[in-house]
C-alpha positions, 0 to 999 in steps of 0.5 A: 607181129607180121602183116601184109596189105590186101589193097589199102588194108593192112592185115596182121596175122600169125603163122606158127608151127609145122604140118597141115595148115589150119586157118583160124577166123575170129569173131566180132570185136575179138582178135586173133589173140583173144579168140585163139592165142589166150584160150590156148588154141594155137598152142594146142593145135601146134602140139598136134602137128598143125601149122596155125594161121590166124588173122586180125580182121580189118577193124580189129586187133592190129589190123587197119581200122575202118569206119565205113560199114561198106568196108565190112561186107562179108565178101570183102572180109572173106577176100582178106582171108583168101589174100592171106592164104595166097600171101603165104602160099597156102592153097588148101587148108582146114578152116575154123571160124567163130561167130562172125568168123564162122559166117566168113568160113561158111561163105568161103566153104560154099564159094571157094571149096577148092581152098577148104579141106574142112570147115569148122563153124563154131559159135553159130548155128541156124543163125547163119541163115535166119539171123538173130543175135547181135545187130543194131543194138550192139552197134549202138552200145559200142558207140555209147559214151560208157557201159553205164549208158547201155540198157540192152542186155545183148548190147551190154554183153558185147560192149563189155567184151569190147571194153575188156579187149580194148577195141577201137569201138567205132570200128567194130560198130561199123563192122556190125552194120556192114557184115550182117549178110545172111547165107541163104538155105541154098548157099548153106546146102552148097557146102560140100566140104567136111563140116563140123558145127560146134555150139554151146548148149546154152548159147542164145545167140548162135541158134540151133546147131541141129537145124543148121546140120539139116541144111549142110549135107554130111555135117556133124554137130559138136555140142559144147555142154553148159557154155554160152556164146562167150564162154564156149571159146576155150572149152575143153570139150570144144577143143577135143571135139575139133581135134577128133574131127580133124583127125578123121576128116578125109 
């Protein structure tokens, strides 16, 4: 798998297909493979004429593992995405982020709109600005000796996911503590690029997609029926909705 260095941090990535580029930004405790390859996003987008770029965040997948929460501020992680685009000579792209990756996508859409042709904010609704969902409870769950020691239901969900993906659990724990910056309502209103907000209808972590839509001018909502935070990723309605959005965005 190719990689490059952004400063001292080695970032693993994939770059496949030909056509208009789309950058995929995975969620917390996941990876480019778990979030995008295995659920067939990469193959589906390639089939529809896209050049697909996806990275492993610092602390995740095959990228450098770091254990200080200060190394996981969202601005630093957004900087890894910018650096990857520069490394590949991509000056503008569609971007889709899921959950934590949606926070990074939204931050780039607000602060670097020249890089973003369109933004797909998935697995995250009004939680982008009001918070909620995973927090210190998840970091503690990741640091526990075993899943049996975790009683918090949200913590158990993420700990089980980290065990399933064979994550280095201490790195995501540091990431959880360092990456919880919320976007202000004013920052969300600064997102002017075409934006799709895609959230499962029974996702109790993301917060309301419709409430976030009210903040982001001209944004659209894609409801993913009967899917929670973990099961929405590979959903057919989600894929079809994203492909339709990409086909009609300016």
